[in-house]
C-alpha positions in Angstrom: -42.8 -119.4 164.9 -45.7 -121.0 166.7 -48.7 -122.1 164.6 -51.8 -120.1 165.6 -54.0 -122.1 163.2 -53.2 -125.5 161.9 -55.0 -127.5 159.2 -53.9 -131.1 159.0 -55.0 -133.3 156.1 -58.4 -131.5 155.9 -61.0 -132.7 153.6 -64.5 -131.4 153.0 -67.3 -133.2 151.1 -70.8 -131.9 150.5 -73.6 -134.4 150.1 -76.7 -133.2 148.2 -80.2 -134.4 149.0 -80.1 -136.7 146.0 -77.0 -138.4 147.4 -74.5 -136.9 144.9 -71.3 -135.9 146.6 -69.0 -133.0 145.8 -65.4 -133.0 147.2 -64.8 -129.3 148.0 -61.4 -129.6 149.7 -58.8 -132.4 149.6 -55.8 -133.0 151.9 -55.2 -129.4 153.0 -52.1 -129.0 155.1 -51.4 -125.4 156.3 -49.9 -123.8 159.4 -50.5 -120.1 160.0 -48.1 -118.5 162.4 -49.1 -116.2 165.3 -49.1 -112.6 163.9 -48.9 -113.7 160.2 -50.9 -112.2 157.4 -51.8 -114.9 154.8 -53.7 -114.3 151.6 -55.5 -117.1 149.7 -56.0 -116.9 145.9 -57.5 -119.2 143.3 -60.0 -119.6 140.6 -63.7 -119.7 141.4 -64.8 -123.0 142.9 -61.5 -123.9 144.4 -62.9 -123.9 148.0 -61.4 -120.6 149.4 -64.5 -119.6 151.3 -65.2 -123.2 152.4 -61.7 -123.3 153.9 -62.3 -120.0 155.7 -65.7 -121.1 157.0 -64.1 -124.3 158.4 -61.5 -122.2 160.3 -64.3 -119.9 161.5 -66.2 -122.9 162.8 -69.2 -122.3 160.6 -68.5 -125.7 158.8 -67.0 -128.9 160.1 -64.3 -130.7 158.1 -65.3 -134.1 156.8 -61.8 -135.4 157.7 -58.6 -134.2 159.2 -57.8 -131.8 162.1 -58.4 -128.0 162.3 -56.7 -126.5 165.4 -56.4 -123.0 166.9 -53.9 -122.7 169.7 -53.6 -126.5 169.5 -57.3 -126.9 170.4 -59.7 -128.5 167.9 -62.1 -126.0 166.3 -65.6 -127.3 167.0 -67.7 -124.2 166.2 -67.5 -120.3 166.2 -65.5 -118.8 168.9 -64.6 -115.2 170.0 -61.0 -116.0 169.4 -61.7 -115.9 165.6 -63.4 -112.8 164.2 -64.9 -112.6 160.7 -65.1 -109.7 158.2 -67.5 -110.5 155.3 -67.6 -109.0 151.8 -70.8 -107.3 152.6 -70.5 -105.7 156.0 -73.3 -107.7 157.7 -74.0 -104.7 159.8 -77.1 -103.9 161.8 -78.8 -101.2 159.8 -81.1 -100.2 162.6 -78.1 -99.3 164.8 -75.7 -96.4 164.5 -72.0 -96.9 164.1 -71.2 -96.8 167.8 -73.8 -99.4 168.7 -72.6 -101.7 165.9 -69.1 -101.6 167.2 -70.2 -102.0 170.8 -72.5 -105.0 170.0 -69.9 -107.7 170.7 -68.5 -106.3 174.0 -72.1 -105.6 175.1 -72.9 -109.3 174.5 -69.8 -110.3 176.5 -71.1 -108.3 179.5 -68.4 -105.7 179.7 -69.2 -102.6 181.8 -70.4 -99.5 180.0 -67.4 -97.4 180.6 -65.0 -100.1 179.3 -67.2 -100.5 176.2 -67.2 -96.7 175.5 -63.4 -96.5 175.8 -62.9 -99.4 173.5 -65.3 -98.0 170.9 -63.8 -94.5 171.1 -60.3 -96.1 170.5 -61.5 -98.1 167.5 -63.3 -95.2 165.9 -60.0 -93.3 166.0 -58.1 -96.3 164.6 -60.4 -96.8 161.6 -60.8 -93.1 161.0 -64.5 -92.8 161.8 -64.4 -90.1 164.4 -67.5 -87.9 164.1 -69.5 -90.6 162.4 -70.4 -92.6 165.5 -74.1 -91.4 165.5 -74.6 -92.2 161.9 -76.7 -95.2 160.8 -74.7 -97.6 158.6 -77.0 -97.1 155.6 -75.9 -93.5 155.6 -72.3 -94.5 155.0 -70.3 -95.2 151.8 -69.2 -98.8 151.1 -65.7 -98.0 152.3 -66.9 -96.5 155.6 -69.2 -99.5 156.1 -66.2 -101.8 155.8 -64.3 -99.7 158.3 -67.2 -100.2 160.7 -67.0 -104.0 160.0 -63.3 -104.0 160.8 -63.9 -102.0 164.0 -66.7 -104.3 165.1 -64.5 -107.3 164.6 -61.6 -105.7 166.5 -64.0 -104.8 169.3 -64.3 -108.4 170.3 -60.4 -108.6 170.6 -60.0 -111.8 168.5 -56.7 -113.4 168.1 -57.4 -114.4 164.5 -59.2 -112.2 161.9 -60.7 -114.0 158.9 -61.6 -111.9 155.9 -63.8 -113.1 153.1 -63.3 -110.8 150.1 -63.8 -107.7 152.4 -62.8 -105.2 149.7 -64.3 -106.9 146.6 -67.3 -104.5 146.3 -65.3 -101.2 146.6 -64.1 -98.9 143.9 -60.4 -98.8 143.1 -59.4 -95.7 145.2 -61.4 -96.8 148.3 -60.0 -100.3 147.9 -56.4 -99.0 147.9 -57.1 -96.9 151.1 -58.6 -100.0 152.8 -55.6 -102.1 151.8 -53.4 -99.6 153.5 -55.7 -99.6 156.6 -55.6 -103.4 156.9 -51.8 -103.3 156.8 -51.7 -100.6 159.4 -54.1 -102.5 161.7 -52.0 -105.7 161.2 -48.8 -104.0 162.2 -50.3 -102.1 165.1 -52.3 -105.0 166.6 -50.1 -108.0 165.8 -53.3 -110.0 164.9 -53.1 -113.2 162.8 -55.0 -112.5 159.6 -56.2 -114.8 156.9 -57.6 -113.0 153.8 -59.5 -114.5 150.9 -59.3 -112.4 147.7 -59.8 -112.8 143.9 -57.3 -109.9 143.3 -53.7 -111.1 142.6 -52.4 -107.6 143.3 -54.2 -107.4 146.6 -52.9 -110.8 147.7 -49.3 -109.7 146.8 -49.6 -106.4 148.6 -51.2 -107.8 151.8 -49.9 -111.4 152.2 -46.6 -112.3 153.8 -47.5 -115.6 152.3 -49.8 -116.1 149.3 -51.6 -119.5 149.1 -52.7 -120.4 145.5 -55.4 -123.0 145.5 -56.3 -125.3 142.6 -59.9 -126.5 142.1 -61.9 -129.8 141.8 -61.2 -130.7 144.5 -59.8 -127.6 146.2 -56.2 -128.1 147.2 -53.1 -126.1 147.8 -51.2 -125.7 144.5 -48.4 -123.2 145.4 -47.2 -121.1 148.3 -45.3 -117.9 147.8 -43.3 -116.1 150.5 -43.3 -112.4 149.7 -41.7 -109.2 151.1 -44.3 -106.6 150.0 -46.6 -106.5 153.1 -43.5 -105.9 155.3 -42.0 -103.3 153.0 -45.3 -101.4 152.9 -44.4 -100.0 156.3 -41.8 -97.8 154.6 -43.2 -97.4 151.0 -46.6 -96.6 149.6 -48.6 -99.2 147.8 -48.4 -97.6 144.4 -44.6 -97.5 144.4 -44.5 -101.2 145.5 -46.7 -102.2 142.6 -44.2 -100.5 140.2 -41.3 -102.7 141.4 -40.0 -105.3 138.9 -40.1 -108.1 141.4 -43.8 -107.3 142.2 -44.7 -107.3 138.6 -42.9 -110.5 138.0 -44.7 -112.2 140.9 -48.0 -110.8 139.7 -47.5 -112.1 136.1 -46.5 -115.5 137.3 -49.5 -116.0 139.6 -51.9 -114.5 137.1 -50.6 -116.9 134.5 -51.0 -119.8 136.9 -54.6 -118.9 137.7 -55.4 -118.2 134.1 -54.2 -121.6 133.1 -56.4 -123.2 135.8 -59.5 -121.2 134.6 -58.8 -122.4 131.0 -58.7 -126.0 132.3 -62.0 -125.6 134.1 -63.7 -124.1 131.1 -62.3 -126.9 128.9 -63.6 -129.5 131.4 -67.0 -127.8 131.5 
């Protein structure tokens, strides 16, 4: 499969005002295929969000190459959409205007924008809420708006930074199912950052486990669960012995890393 996003020997070093340097990422090599859903896991401080921000173009790598469609990423681009942990929505706008914001900035005509927004409201299950302000919505609904606003720009790559971390368990499960549905229906390339091992296993065709100090890729798991979710519900998948075995293995790996960090500290 063709690499949609490619990271080649990527390093990132932060320099503090007093001259002290912190190596956040070291020698990251990763290809993400077109239409692939990849989840990234790891203990706190392993550079997951730094990695995502470099792919988004918010940060520049200190060394190495970061490519999208074989072109160097030099800054933010409409090809790559971002969904944050907190929705980053415009509270003074209603749902419809939030979703329409990107296409409006692109200069699309009004009728085209209205059709696109109506379609996305249906996809994310927010029909009838288009005139509500975002502060009137639950956390789960706000994240649905965030997904729709991202999709409204028609990006090729969707980057998600802990998008479900603040949700209750039931809402989180519904949103996981929605992300899988959107991925199957749109064929988008998705990179998801999460702290939840179960979530990574459910959503990631591949799960990247990172190790800290400096952040680097420790292990890569190819998994069947995201694909099998098309025919099974998520709760039944979580009961499968191979799912539980993979969960326990990765949990143990991350727990060991966390103990090493605490011992070093």
